[in-house]
C-alpha positions as CSV (number, residue, x, y, z in Angstrom):
1,M,139.1,138.7,125.3
2,R,135.9,138.3,127.5
3,S,133.6,138.2,124.4
4,M,135.2,135.1,123.1
5,P,133.8,132.6,125.2
6,R,130.4,134.0,124.3
7,L,131.1,133.8,120.7
8,V,132.2,130.4,121.0
9,S,129.1,129.5,122.9
10,L,127.0,131.2,120.3
11,A,128.7,129.5,117.8
12,A,128.4,126.0,118.9
13,L,124.7,126.7,119.9
14,F,123.9,127.8,115.9
15,V,126.0,124.6,115.0
16,L,123.8,122.5,117.4
17,I,120.5,124.1,116.4
18,A,121.6,123.3,112.7
19,A,122.5,119.7,113.3
20,L,119.2,119.2,115.3
21,G,117.2,121.0,112.6
22,S,118.8,118.9,109.5
23,T,118.3,115.7,111.4
24,F,114.6,116.8,112.2
25,F,114.2,117.7,108.7
26,Q,115.4,114.3,107.3
27,V,113.2,112.4,109.8
28,I,109.9,114.1,108.5
29,A,110.8,114.6,105.0
30,P,109.4,111.6,103.5
31,Y,106.2,112.3,105.0
32,L,106.2,116.0,104.3
33,L,103.5,115.5,101.4
34,P,101.0,113.8,103.5
35,L,101.3,116.4,106.5
36,F,100.9,119.5,103.8
37,L,97.9,117.4,102.2
38,A,96.4,116.8,105.8
39,G,96.7,120.5,106.4
40,M,95.1,121.5,103.1
41,T,92.3,118.9,104.0
42,A,91.8,120.4,107.3
43,V,91.4,124.0,106.0
44,V,89.1,122.7,103.0
45,C,87.0,120.5,105.4
46,Q,86.4,123.2,108.1
47,P,82.5,123.4,107.4
48,L,82.3,119.7,107.9
49,Y,84.1,119.8,111.0
50,K,82.1,122.6,112.4
51,Y,78.9,121.0,111.6
52,F,80.0,117.7,113.5
53,L,81.2,120.0,116.6
54,A,77.8,121.5,116.7
55,R,76.1,118.0,116.4
56,T,78.3,116.5,119.3
57,G,78.1,119.4,121.7
58,N,81.4,121.0,121.2
59,R,83.1,117.8,122.1
60,L,86.6,118.4,119.8
61,G,88.0,114.7,119.9
62,W,84.5,113.3,118.7
63,A,84.1,115.8,116.1
64,A,87.4,115.4,114.7
65,G,87.3,111.7,114.9
66,I,83.9,111.6,113.0
67,T,85.1,114.2,110.2
68,T,88.4,112.2,109.8
69,F,86.6,108.9,109.6
70,S,84.2,110.3,106.9
71,I,87.0,112.0,105.1
72,M,88.8,108.8,104.8
73,A,85.8,106.8,104.1
74,A,85.0,109.3,101.1
75,I,88.7,108.8,99.8
76,L,89.1,105.0,100.1
77,I,85.8,103.7,99.2
78,P,85.7,105.1,95.7
79,L,89.4,104.4,95.2
80,V,89.3,100.7,96.1
81,T,85.9,100.5,94.0
82,G,87.2,102.4,91.0
83,V,90.5,100.6,91.0
84,L,88.8,97.2,91.0
85,V,86.3,98.1,88.5
86,A,88.7,99.9,86.3
87,S,91.1,97.0,86.4
88,L,88.4,94.3,85.4
89,Q,87.2,96.5,82.6
90,L,90.8,97.2,81.5
91,Y,91.5,93.5,81.4
92,T,88.5,92.9,79.1
93,F,89.2,95.6,76.9
94,A,92.8,94.5,76.5
95,H,91.5,91.1,75.4
96,S,88.7,92.3,73.3
97,V,91.4,94.8,71.4
98,S,93.5,91.9,70.8
99,D,90.8,89.5,69.6
100,D,91.2,87.9,66.4
101,R,87.6,88.9,65.3
102,E,88.5,92.4,65.3
103,W,91.6,92.1,63.3
104,Q,90.0,89.6,60.8
105,R,87.1,92.6,60.2
106,L,89.7,95.2,59.4
107,L,91.7,92.9,57.0
108,S,88.4,91.8,55.4
109,K,87.3,95.6,54.8
110,M,91.2,96.6,53.7
111,R,90.3,93.6,50.9
112,T,86.9,95.2,50.0
113,S,88.3,98.5,49.6
114,A,91.1,97.2,47.6
115,E,89.0,95.1,45.3
116,S,86.6,98.2,44.9
117,G,89.5,100.5,44.2
118,S,88.9,102.6,47.0
119,T,91.6,103.3,49.9
120,S,91.1,103.9,53.3
121,V,93.1,106.4,55.5
122,F,95.2,103.4,56.9
123,E,96.1,102.3,53.4
124,R,97.2,105.9,52.2
125,A,99.5,106.0,55.1
126,V,101.0,103.1,54.6
127,D,101.4,103.9,51.0
128,F,103.0,107.2,51.9
129,G,105.5,105.4,54.2
130,N,106.4,103.2,51.8
131,Q,107.6,106.0,49.5
132,F,110.7,106.3,51.8
133,L,111.5,102.7,52.0
134,P,113.5,100.6,49.6
135,A,111.4,98.2,47.4
136,E,112.6,95.2,49.2
137,K,111.1,96.7,52.8
138,Q,107.9,97.8,51.4
139,L,105.0,96.2,53.0
140,K,101.0,96.1,52.2
141,A,98.5,97.5,54.3
142,E,97.5,93.8,55.3
143,E,100.9,92.9,56.2
144,V,101.3,96.3,58.3
145,A,97.9,95.1,60.0
146,Q,99.0,91.7,60.9
147,Q,102.3,93.2,62.2
148,L,100.4,95.7,64.5
149,K,97.8,93.1,65.7
150,N,100.9,90.9,66.9
151,R,102.6,93.7,68.8
152,I,99.4,95.3,70.0
153,R,98.3,91.9,71.2
154,E,101.5,91.1,73.0
155,S,101.4,94.6,74.7
156,L,97.7,94.5,75.8
157,N,97.8,90.8,77.0
158,Q,100.6,92.2,79.5
159,V,98.6,94.9,80.5
160,G,95.5,93.0,80.7
161,D,97.3,90.2,83.0
162,R,98.7,93.0,85.3
163,S,95.5,94.7,85.7
164,L,93.8,91.3,86.3
165,G,96.3,90.8,89.0
166,V,95.5,94.2,90.7
167,A,91.8,93.5,90.9
168,G,92.5,90.0,92.5
169,T,95.2,91.2,94.4
170,T,97.2,88.2,93.9
171,V,100.0,87.2,96.3
172,G,102.6,87.8,93.7
173,V,101.7,91.3,93.0
174,L,101.4,91.8,96.7
175,A,104.9,90.4,97.3
176,G,106.2,92.4,94.4
177,A,104.8,95.7,95.7
178,A,105.2,95.3,99.5
179,G,107.5,98.2,99.9
180,T,105.4,100.5,98.0
181,I,102.2,99.5,99.8
182,A,104.0,99.5,103.1
183,H,105.0,103.3,102.2
184,F,101.5,104.0,101.0
185,A,100.0,102.6,104.2
186,I,102.3,104.5,106.4
187,G,101.6,107.7,104.4
188,L,97.9,107.0,104.6
189,V,98.1,106.6,108.5
190,I,100.2,109.6,109.0
191,F,97.5,111.9,106.9
192,A,94.9,110.2,108.9
193,L,96.6,111.2,112.1
194,A,97.5,114.7,111.2
195,L,94.1,115.5,109.9
196,F,92.7,114.4,113.3
197,Y,95.1,116.5,115.2
198,F,94.9,119.3,112.8
199,L,91.3,119.5,113.3
200,C,91.3,119.0,117.1
201,D,94.1,121.2,117.9
202,G,94.3,123.6,114.9
203,T,92.6,126.4,117.0
204,N,95.6,126.3,119.7
205,L,98.2,125.9,116.9
206,L,97.0,128.8,115.3
207,R,96.9,130.8,118.7
208,G,100.4,129.8,119.4
209,A,101.7,130.7,115.8
210,Q,99.6,133.9,116.2
211,Q,101.6,135.1,119.3
212,L,104.9,135.0,117.3
213,I,103.8,137.2,114.4
214,P,104.0,140.7,115.0
215,M,100.5,141.8,113.6
216,H,97.2,142.5,115.4
217,A,95.4,139.4,116.2
218,E,92.3,140.7,114.4
219,Y,94.4,141.4,111.3
220,Q,95.5,137.8,111.3
221,R,92.3,136.2,111.7
222,E,90.8,138.1,108.8
223,L,93.9,137.0,106.8
224,L,93.3,133.3,107.7
225,E,89.8,133.4,107.0
226,E,90.6,134.9,103.3
227,F,93.4,132.5,102.8
228,A,91.1,129.3,104.0
229,K,88.5,130.7,101.4
230,V,90.9,131.0,98.8
231,V,92.5,127.3,99.2
232,R,88.9,126.0,99.6
233,S,88.0,127.2,96.4
234,V,90.9,126.4,94.5
235,V,90.7,122.8,95.8
236,V,87.0,122.5,94.8
237,A,87.6,124.2,91.5
238,T,90.3,121.9,90.7
239,F,88.6,118.8,91.4
240,L,85.3,119.9,89.9
241,A,86.8,120.8,86.6
242,A,88.5,117.5,86.3
243,I,85.2,115.6,87.1
244,V,83.1,117.9,84.5
245,Q,85.9,117.3,82.1
246,G,85.9,113.5,82.5
247,V,82.1,113.2,82.4
248,A,82.2,115.4,79.3
249,T,84.7,113.2,77.6
250,T,82.9,110.0,78.5
251,I,79.6,111.4,77.1
252,G,81.4,112.3,74.0
253,L,82.9,108.8,73.7
254,W,79.7,106.8,74.6
255,F,77.9,109.0,71.7
256,L,80.3,107.8,69.1
257,G,79.9,104.2,70.4
258,F,83.0,103.4,72.5
259,D,82.8,100.7,75.4
260,H,84.3,100.4,78.8
261,L,83.1,104.0,79.6
262,F,84.2,103.6,83.2
263,V,88.0,103.1,82.5
264,L,87.3,106.0,79.8
265,F,85.8,108.4,82.8
266,V,88.5,107.4,85.4
267,L,91.5,108.1,82.7
268,A,90.0,111.3,81.8
269,T,89.6,112.8,85.0
270,L,92.9,111.6,86.1
271,F,94.6,113.3,83.3
272,A,92.6,116.4,83.5
273,L,94.0,116.7,87.1
274,V,97.7,116.5,85.7
275,P,99.1,119.9,84.5
276,L,100.8,120.0,80.8
277,I,98.5,116.8,80.0
278,G,94.7,116.9,80.2
279,T,91.9,115.0,78.6
280,W,93.2,114.9,75.2
281,V,95.5,111.7,76.2
282,V,92.4,109.9,76.4
283,W,90.0,111.2,73.2
284,M,92.9,111.7,71.1
285,P,93.7,107.9,70.8
286,C,90.2,107.4,70.5
287,A,90.0,109.9,67.5
288,I,92.6,108.3,65.9
289,A,91.2,104.8,65.9
290,L,88.1,106.0,64.3
291,L,90.3,107.8,61.6
292,L,92.1,104.5,60.9
293,D,88.6,102.7,60.9
294,G,87.4,105.0,58.1
295,H,85.0,107.0,60.3
296,I,86.7,110.4,59.3
297,G,83.5,112.4,60.1
298,S,83.4,111.1,63.7
299,A,87.1,111.3,64.1
300,I,86.8,115.2,63.1
301,F,83.9,115.5,65.6
302,L,85.8,114.2,68.2
303,M,88.9,116.2,67.9
304,L,86.7,119.2,67.6
305,Y,84.5,118.4,70.7
306,G,87.4,117.3,73.0
307,S,89.8,120.6,71.9
308,L,87.1,123.2,71.8
309,F,84.3,121.9,74.2
310,V,86.0,119.8,76.8
311,G,89.3,121.8,76.7
312,T,87.3,125.1,77.7
313,L,85.3,123.7,80.2
314,D,88.4,123.8,82.4
315,N,88.5,127.5,82.3
316,I,84.8,128.1,82.8
317,V,84.3,125.7,85.9
318,R,87.3,127.3,87.5
319,A,86.3,130.8,87.0
320,Y,82.5,130.0,88.0
321,V,83.9,128.3,91.4
322,L,86.3,131.3,92.1
323,N,83.7,133.8,91.4
324,T,81.1,132.3,93.6
325,D,83.3,131.6,96.4
326,T,85.9,134.0,96.6
327,K,83.4,136.8,95.3
328,L,85.8,138.0,92.6
329,H,84.4,139.6,89.3
330,P,83.7,137.2,86.7
331,L,86.1,138.8,84.1
332,L,88.6,139.1,86.8
333,A,88.3,135.4,87.6
334,F,88.5,134.1,84.1
335,I,91.4,136.3,83.3
336,S,93.2,135.0,86.3
337,V,92.7,131.5,85.3
338,V,93.7,132.0,81.7
339,G,96.7,134.3,82.5
340,G,97.9,131.9,85.4
341,L,97.6,128.9,82.8
342,Q,99.8,130.9,80.1
343,A,102.1,132.2,82.7
344,M,103.0,128.7,83.9
345,G,103.2,127.5,80.2
346,L,100.2,125.2,80.7
């Protein structure tokens, strides 16, 4: 009977801890991503922090503040500039594609090929589709091109107007996206504050955590150093591979005569960061456009260039960075990258 009060007290304590833990998790759950990114950034940017720490005479607050300001400037300045420039170029691209002169050139080319007896890839595709339609619903290539013109113009005009609104930061866009902007701003502030305190008090936090781990302090230090090295290598390899793929894609499109290269570079780099996607989202529509325009050789070259060269750069850059930073054997690093992609189904 004496154990009953203890069991009741212990159960009440567990319930209280669970309730407080659940409440605490609900409070911080919306901002777990900024906290996680701040922690990873603090690990990756340790060399920069140590540089400023030595330059400021081991003043933790000053070094952490300068490092945080430098990182935020390195993130925000290219981001804002890129969004503005890309939005303006996207607006120009949308209206240039929907220009009547381009479609008149395409229709004139179709008429010329029809008069000469030759057929383009676009016309052959229309003829192939007409085989599965009744006679009253079959269309000529010129009629299909006219319908495509109207639909693409309508869609791209909407995209262009939205892009111009983003570039000009109009009151209507700001009002419509007020909630998203506020959430992003709060997350950005939490990221900056967490990054500052992770840099400034990271040593004390690690020292307190080490006291709770039943392992020798020297072994913990070595594990943390290896973990930081691996995280830094993976992050650098990911972003460097995406940038290299974006540059390679842009060079290929520039060689084939495409315009608005900054937008294409930004899109290729962003899609290269996304698993299961990649830069083919950018170069494949361009290859299809070349194919429909009759440039079959250029289209085949772009597809081979994108799939064989640009697609392989990802594995090469990742393996090189992992081999350089983590001192893995090149063969082991390459097999790790390719095997990881296959295991994850990417």
